[in-house]
C-alpha positions in Angstrom: 43.6 92.4 49.7 46.3 89.8 48.9 48.8 91.0 46.2 51.5 89.1 44.3 53.8 91.3 42.3 56.4 90.2 39.9 58.6 92.7 38.1 60.0 96.2 38.8 57.0 98.2 39.6 56.2 100.4 42.6 54.2 98.4 45.1 52.4 101.5 46.4 51.3 102.5 42.8 49.8 99.0 42.3 48.0 99.2 45.7 46.6 102.6 44.8 45.2 101.3 41.5 43.5 98.4 43.2 42.0 100.6 45.8 40.1 102.3 43.0 38.2 99.1 42.5 38.3 97.8 46.0 38.0 100.9 48.3 39.0 100.4 51.9 41.3 97.5 51.1 44.3 96.9 53.3 47.5 95.2 52.2 49.0 93.8 55.4 51.7 91.2 55.2 49.6 88.8 57.2 46.4 89.3 55.1 44.5 86.0 54.9 42.5 84.6 52.0 38.8 84.4 53.1 35.3 85.2 51.7 35.1 88.7 50.3 38.9 89.3 50.2 40.2 89.7 46.7 43.5 88.3 45.5 45.5 89.6 42.6 48.6 88.7 40.6 50.5 91.4 38.8 53.5 91.0 36.6 55.3 93.4 34.3 58.4 92.7 32.1 60.3 94.5 29.3 59.8 93.3 25.7 61.7 94.1 22.6 62.2 97.7 21.4 61.6 99.1 24.9 58.0 97.8 25.2 56.5 96.6 28.4 53.9 93.9 28.9 51.8 93.5 32.0 49.6 90.5 33.0 47.0 90.9 35.8 44.7 88.4 37.3 42.1 89.1 39.9 40.2 86.5 41.9 37.2 87.3 44.2 35.4 84.4 45.8 34.5 82.1 42.8 35.1 84.7 40.1 38.3 85.3 38.2 39.3 87.9 35.6 42.5 88.5 33.8 44.0 91.0 31.3 47.2 91.5 29.4 48.4 95.0 28.1 51.5 96.0 26.2 52.7 99.5 25.8 55.0 100.1 22.9 58.4 101.6 23.5 57.6 104.0 20.7 54.5 105.4 22.4 54.9 109.1 23.4 54.5 109.3 27.2 54.6 112.5 29.2 53.2 111.8 32.6 54.0 108.2 33.3 56.5 105.4 32.4 55.9 102.6 29.9 55.9 100.0 32.7 53.5 101.8 34.9 51.1 102.6 32.0 51.1 98.9 31.0 50.3 97.8 34.6 47.6 100.5 35.0 45.9 99.5 31.8 45.9 95.8 32.7 44.5 96.5 36.2 41.9 98.7 34.7 40.8 96.1 32.2 40.7 93.3 34.7 39.0 95.4 37.3 36.4 96.7 34.9 35.6 93.1 33.8 35.4 91.9 37.4 33.2 94.6 38.8 31.5 96.2 35.8 32.7 99.6 37.0 34.6 102.3 35.1 36.5 104.6 37.5 35.9 108.3 36.6 39.6 109.0 36.9 40.7 106.0 35.0 44.2 104.9 35.9 45.4 108.4 36.9 46.7 108.0 40.5 48.1 110.5 43.0 46.5 113.5 44.7 47.4 116.0 42.0 45.6 115.2 38.7 45.9 118.9 37.6 49.6 118.7 38.0 49.5 115.7 35.5 47.4 117.7 33.1 49.9 120.6 33.6 52.7 118.4 32.5 50.9 117.7 29.2 50.3 121.4 28.6 53.9 122.2 29.4 55.0 119.6 26.9 53.2 121.6 24.2 50.2 119.2 23.9 47.6 122.0 24.0 44.2 121.9 25.7 42.4 119.8 23.1 45.1 117.2 22.7 45.8 117.0 26.5 42.1 116.2 27.1 42.3 113.5 24.4 45.4 111.9 25.9 43.8 111.8 29.4 40.7 110.2 27.9 42.2 107.8 25.5 45.4 106.7 27.1 44.6 107.1 30.8 40.8 106.3 30.6 39.5 109.5 32.3 35.9 110.2 31.9 35.5 113.2 29.5 34.2 115.5 32.3 37.2 114.7 34.5 39.7 115.2 31.7 38.2 118.6 31.0 38.2 119.5 34.7 41.9 118.6 35.1 43.0 120.5 32.1 40.9 123.6 33.0 42.4 123.7 36.5 45.9 123.2 35.2 45.5 126.0 32.7 44.3 128.4 35.5 47.1 127.4 37.8 49.7 127.9 35.0 48.4 131.3 34.3 48.7 132.4 37.9 52.1 130.7 38.5 53.7 132.6 35.6 53.2 135.8 37.6 54.7 134.5 40.9 58.3 135.7 42.0 60.9 132.9 41.7 62.1 133.5 45.2 58.6 133.2 46.7 57.6 131.0 49.6 54.6 130.5 52.0 54.2 130.0 55.7 51.7 127.6 57.3 50.9 128.0 61.0 49.1 125.1 62.7 46.5 125.6 65.5 45.5 121.9 66.1 42.6 122.5 68.5 38.8 122.2 67.8 35.6 122.8 69.9 34.5 119.3 69.0 35.7 116.5 66.8 33.9 115.7 63.5 33.2 112.0 63.0 35.0 112.0 59.6 38.1 113.8 60.9 41.5 112.2 61.1 43.6 115.3 61.6 45.6 115.8 64.7 43.2 118.1 66.5 42.3 118.2 70.2 39.0 118.8 71.9 39.1 117.7 75.5 39.6 120.1 78.4 43.0 118.8 79.4 44.5 119.3 76.0 42.7 122.6 75.4 44.4 123.9 78.5 47.7 123.7 76.6 46.7 126.5 74.2 48.4 129.3 76.1 51.8 127.4 76.3 51.3 126.3 72.7 50.8 129.9 71.6 54.0 131.0 73.3 55.9 128.1 71.6 54.6 128.9 68.1 55.4 132.6 68.5 59.0 131.6 69.2 58.9 129.3 66.2 57.5 132.1 64.0 60.5 134.3 64.9 62.9 131.4 64.0 61.2 130.5 60.8 61.0 134.1 59.5 64.6 134.5 60.4 65.6 131.5 58.3 63.5 132.8 55.4 65.2 136.2 55.5 68.6 134.4 55.7 67.7 132.5 52.6 66.7 135.7 50.8 63.2 134.5 50.1 60.0 136.5 49.8 56.9 135.4 51.8 53.9 135.6 49.5 51.2 133.9 51.6 50.6 133.1 55.2 48.0 130.5 56.1 46.7 129.9 59.6 45.1 126.5 59.7 44.0 123.8 62.1 42.1 122.4 63.7 40.1 125.5 64.2 42.2 128.6 64.6 39.3 130.7 65.7 39.1 128.5 68.8 41.6 131.1 70.1 40.2 133.9 72.2 40.4 137.5 70.9 43.4 138.2 73.1 45.1 135.0 71.9 44.5 135.9 68.3 45.9 139.3 68.9 49.1 137.8 70.4 49.5 135.6 67.3 48.9 138.3 64.8 51.2 140.7 66.6 54.0 138.2 66.4 53.4 137.6 62.7 53.4 141.4 62.1 56.6 141.7 64.1 58.3 139.6 61.4 56.6 140.8 58.3 54.5 143.7 57.0 51.3 141.7 56.3 50.2 144.4 53.9 53.0 143.2 51.5 51.5 139.6 51.4 49.7 138.5 48.3 47.3 136.6 50.6 46.8 136.1 54.4 44.4 133.3 55.3 42.7 132.6 58.6 40.8 129.3 58.5 38.0 130.2 60.8 36.1 127.1 59.8 33.6 126.4 62.6 30.8 128.9 62.7 30.4 128.4 66.4 33.8 129.9 67.0 33.4 133.0 64.9 32.6 136.4 66.5 32.6 140.0 65.2 35.5 140.8 67.6 37.7 138.1 66.3 37.0 139.1 62.7 37.7 142.7 63.4 41.1 141.7 64.9 41.9 139.6 61.8 41.0 142.4 59.5 43.1 144.9 61.5 46.1 142.7 61.2 45.8 142.2 57.4 43.9 139.0 56.9 42.5 138.9 53.4 40.9 135.5 53.3 38.8 133.4 55.8 36.8 130.2 55.7 33.4 129.8 57.1 32.5 126.1 56.7 29.0 124.6 57.2 29.8 121.3 55.3 26.0 120.9 54.9 22.9 123.0 55.5 21.1 120.3 57.2 20.9 120.3 61.1 20.3 116.5 61.4 23.4 115.7 59.3 25.5 118.3 61.2 24.5 116.6 64.5 25.3 113.2 63.0 28.8 114.1 62.0 29.6 115.8 65.3 29.5 119.4 64.4 28.3 121.5 67.3 26.8 124.3 65.3 23.5 124.7 63.5 22.6 126.0 60.1 21.5 129.2 61.7 24.9 129.6 63.3 26.5 129.3 59.8 24.3 132.1 58.4 25.1 134.3 61.4 28.8 133.7 61.0 28.7 134.3 57.3 26.9 137.6 57.7 29.6 138.7 60.3 32.3 137.7 57.8 30.7 139.8 55.0 30.4 142.8 57.3 34.0 142.4 58.5 35.4 143.8 55.2 37.7 140.8 54.7 38.2 140.5 51.0 37.6 136.8 50.4 35.3 134.3 52.1 35.6 130.6 51.4 32.8 128.1 52.1 33.5 124.4 52.4 30.9 121.7 51.5 31.2 117.9 51.6 29.4 115.7 49.1 28.5 112.2 50.2 28.3 112.6 53.9 26.7 109.7 55.8 22.9 110.3 55.7 23.1 112.9 53.0 21.5 112.6 49.5 21.5 114.4 46.2 18.3 116.4 47.1 19.8 117.8 50.3 23.2 118.5 48.8 21.9 120.2 45.7 19.7 122.4 47.9 22.7 123.2 50.1 24.8 124.1 47.0 22.0 126.3 45.7 21.7 128.2 49.0 25.5 128.7 49.2 25.6 130.0 45.6 22.9 132.5 46.6 25.2 133.9 49.2 27.9 134.5 46.5 31.1 133.8 48.5 34.2 134.5 46.5 35.4 130.9 47.1 33.6 127.6 47.4 35.4 124.4 48.0 33.5 121.1 47.4 35.1 118.1 49.1 34.0 114.5 48.6 33.5 112.5 51.8 36.7 110.6 52.5 36.9 107.6 54.8 40.0 107.9 57.0 41.2 105.0 59.0 41.5 107.1 62.2 38.0 108.7 61.8 35.3 108.0 64.4 32.8 107.2 61.7 34.5 103.9 61.0 34.0 102.9 64.6 30.2 103.3 64.1 29.9 102.1 60.6 32.6 100.1 58.8 30.5 99.9 55.7 30.9 103.4 54.5 33.1 102.8 51.5 31.4 103.1 48.1 32.7 102.0 44.7 30.4 104.1 42.5 29.8 107.0 44.9 26.0 106.8 44.6 24.5 110.2 45.3 27.9 111.6 45.9 28.7 111.3 42.2 25.6 113.2 41.2 26.3 115.8 43.9 29.8 116.4 42.7 28.7 116.7 39.1 25.9 119.1 40.1 28.3 121.2 42.1 30.6 121.7 39.1 27.8 122.6 36.7 26.1 124.9 39.2 29.4 126.7 40.0 30.2 127.1 36.3 26.9 128.6 35.4 27.1 130.9 38.5 30.4 132.5 37.4 32.8 130.4 39.3 35.9 128.7 37.8 37.7 125.6 39.2 41.2 126.8 40.3 42.6 123.9 42.3 41.9 120.3 42.9 43.2 117.3 44.8 42.2 113.7 45.4 42.5 111.3 48.4 42.6 107.6 49.0 39.3 106.0 49.9 37.2 108.9 48.7 33.6 107.9 48.1 33.3 107.0 44.4 37.0 107.8 43.8 36.0 111.4 43.4 37.8 114.7 43.8 37.9 117.8 45.9 37.6 121.1 43.9 38.1 124.7 44.8 36.0 127.3 42.8 36.4 131.0 42.8 35.4 134.2 41.0 38.0 135.4 38.6 40.9 137.0 40.5 39.9 135.6 43.9 41.7 132.3 43.7 43.2 130.9 46.9 46.9 131.2 46.1 48.2 129.1 49.0 46.1 126.2 47.8 47.7 126.5 44.3 51.2 126.7 45.8 50.5 123.6 47.9 49.2 121.5 44.9 51.8 122.6 42.4 54.8 122.3 44.7 56.6 125.2 42.9 57.8 127.0 46.1 58.7 126.0 49.7 56.0 126.0 52.4 57.5 126.6 55.8 55.4 125.0 58.5 55.0 126.1 62.1 53.4 124.1 64.9 52.3 120.6 65.8 51.3 118.2 63.0 52.5 120.6 60.3 54.8 119.6 57.4 57.5 121.8 55.9 57.9 121.2 52.2 61.2 122.4 50.8 61.5 122.9 47.1 64.6 123.7 45.1 65.0 124.2 41.4 67.4 121.7 39.9 68.7 120.3 36.6 66.1 119.6 34.0 67.5 116.1 33.5 66.9 115.4 37.2 63.2 116.3 37.1 63.6 120.0 37.3 63.4 120.4 41.1 64.0 118.6 44.4 61.4 118.3 47.2 62.1 117.4 50.9 59.5 117.2 53.6 60.3 117.9 57.3 57.6 116.6 59.7 57.2 118.8 62.7 56.3 117.1 66.1 52.9 115.5 65.7 51.3 116.4 69.0 51.2 119.7 70.9 52.9 118.3 74.0 55.8 117.0 71.8 56.0 120.4 70.1 56.1 122.0 73.6 58.8 119.6 74.8 61.0 120.6 71.9 60.4 124.3 72.4 61.5 123.9 76.1 64.7 122.2 74.9 65.4 125.1 72.7 64.9 127.6 75.5 67.3 125.7 77.7 70.0 125.8 75.0 69.8 122.1 74.0 71.9 122.2 70.9 70.7 118.7 69.8 67.0 119.6 70.1 64.6 119.0 67.2 63.9 122.7 67.0 67.6 123.4 66.4 68.0 120.6 63.9 64.9 121.8 62.0 66.6 125.1 61.2 69.9 123.3 60.3 68.0 120.9 57.9 66.5 123.9 56.0 69.8 125.6 55.6 71.5 122.4 54.6 68.9 121.8 51.9 69.5 125.2 50.3 73.3 125.2 50.7 
């Protein structure tokens, strides 16, 4: 897409809004005008009395649409600015006229819509008024406004009970038995890279010692530990035991509010691994089929069958681990509403304490794009019906939505929602979305998120992200530097950056 922007407005924000109407668009500096490539002009400027006016024009092939929107300086705005609201409304109006499509999330951008709803609740707007603001001023569909406010209310209720000095720890195991066609995570599946696991395990054990040492130095309380991936249960029983022993060396896992092992792939789950996890205090695991259709599983590169999932889920139930999460994906290539609804019904019958329904998201690095570049969808097709059905089915089966996030290039601009039975919410997920406490990340491809409470007039808190080395061999290289006493190593500077942030 070719963009022309005039005025003080965040370019990324404008791009995100246009991607709602033109999913899969790129915004390269050398983008050329050709058939099927949209071009847009966006301007925004201040008016009298603090008002902002935005003019937007979109041209696609021989069709052109335009819109002008003004936001009064007297308008009460909680979750945006007058300029961005004016731009959003103008793009929405022009895009709607151009394509005849009304985005379900209106002009609400960003990955955390519940956080936006939470801001309205915190500002004293109340549940009913907050829904109305999201519908009338930000153009959310009524169902999405209700969902956002419901999730925000649940999160706020939980966060009120959380210690102020709390933090969480994420441990990355970026290896998988095979690569899913939709995946863009840093995960490794070939024999050469899988051979790094023993050395990688040693390195993250050393990093666990360092990270917990810094946490203790800062006087923080670890509330949750999350072992994610990749597929952590690709580790052998002995390797899992080594990992758990090192965690327990640093903290009594019985004091944690939640300890998650993202088992994920059913073909890596055994009763022995689950018994070890239970013995070392794991309270929550994921067993993820994505779909209960063998043909689709094969198409997306999963090397397990539906039967494998049922076997793994039964083992998980027998393990005695308190909470089991099941992940599903709506809108997978080759899937339809009939298959998804049947999958959802069968999962509900199993009554896991947590169900997370993702919407298929097209990542630029995913293999699926190499096979089929035409996977983007504006309206979502069956995915929209599937997501709507999942939320109704979950509600009438006793589940409540407790966390939610959105991604770019999601089919139909839809959302990912976590459901749980009352009292079984995944706390780490809430902490990640609400950004109310630091998340200390260990391992390749992981991101530490430092959070510090600040002055109210400066936004209330500061956030800084520290990106750990992206690839396992880079992580191993830095670990070796640390062992050799290299004072300038990335591992050393990582610790210093954390201490400097909280100084």
